[in-house]
C-alpha positions, 0 to 999 in steps of 0.5 A: 452642345457638342463641340465649339461653333467656330468655323472650320479653318480652310488651309492657306492656298500654299499649304493646300498645294503642298498637301495636294501634291502628296496625295495618292501618287509617289513623288519621286522615282521608285527605282531610287530606294532613298528617294522612295523612302523620302517620298513616303515620309513626305506623303505621311506628313501630308495626310497626317497633318492635313486635317489634324486641326480641322473641326470636320475631318473628311474621310473617303471609304470606297469613294463614299465621302463623309466627315466626322466632327473633331473636338479640339482640346478635349484631352487638355480640358478633360471634357472628351479625353483623347477620343474626340480627334481622328488619330493617324492610326485610325486612318491607317486601320480604315485604309487597311480594312478598305483593302481587305473588306472580307474581314468585315463583310457579313460579319458582326463587328464591335469597335472598342475605344471608337472615339469619333466613330470613323472606324465604325462608319468604315466598317458599315460601308465595307459591308458589316452586317452589324456594328457596335460602336463603343467608347468609355467616355459618355461625351465621346459616345455622344460625339460618335452618335452625332457623327453617325447620324450626320454621315447617314445624311451625307451619304443618303444618296449613295450606294451605302444608303441604309448600311448605317442602320447596322450601327449601334452606339453605346458606352462600354468599359473594357472587360466590364461584361455589360455586352453579352454578345460575341462578335466575329470582328473586333476593331481597336484603333490606337488604344494600346496606350498605357500612359492613359489606359491600362492594357490588361482591361483591353485584353480582357475585353477582347477575350470577353467579346471574341467568338472562338473563330473571331479576329481582332484587328488593331492599329498600334502607334509606337510611343515611348513608355518608361515602364515597359514596351507597350506592344510587347506587354500587350502580346504577353497579356494576349498570350496569357489569355490564349491569343496569338498576335500577327503583325501585318506586313507593309506589303498588305497595307495601303502604300500611302497609309503604311508608316513605320511607326504605326503597326496593324495587328491581327489577334486570334484565339488559339 
């Protein structure tokens, strides 16, 4: 049985009003630089915190709304690791892809460390012709498969009906060689996290799965790691495999979902 059966907690009316006020529109005059900065910080607090503890996390991609189930305490209890919740970097990646669907349309896509499956679902909605949703934890793979099935039902009357037929969900250990195919686009949301996962196998997986002209799109949240800088380490390992990393500017990201501590990278083979 996946997850607990507790009811989804609705926010207190005051909290709901607080979060609603920060959706989509700037709060303060943009002509005032300091005020604009404060506005962005408050907006970030709103969308990052609003559903972090909800059992069902609502997502909207191109006006197609669905929910994915989260499992709280999976990391603490050792049952799901970190993959059973929707992390902010996943939403930042989804919103970036929503602005740049050409990076997915009519392309084969593999999602590494997919967790709840939210980025795989977004890729299908945005026009990928094939999506392979993967994770290295069996319980998380089952959760992602359940979320994909549920989203199919939730969106069966929408224009994206049938698009989820392109999604395959399976277990995959980075760099293991068990997936023989090469892909046009690789998605990685918040997996450069050496405290929990070694970086080298992730880079090996990119090298293993990318077509010569492929693009890997990653979201990376800055977190302190005492031994080295994770972002710099990833870049060095990618370069050793003949890959080059480009950091996407905030101007090319969704203005609401662009935050200073989360970066979007695009990686290509040289």
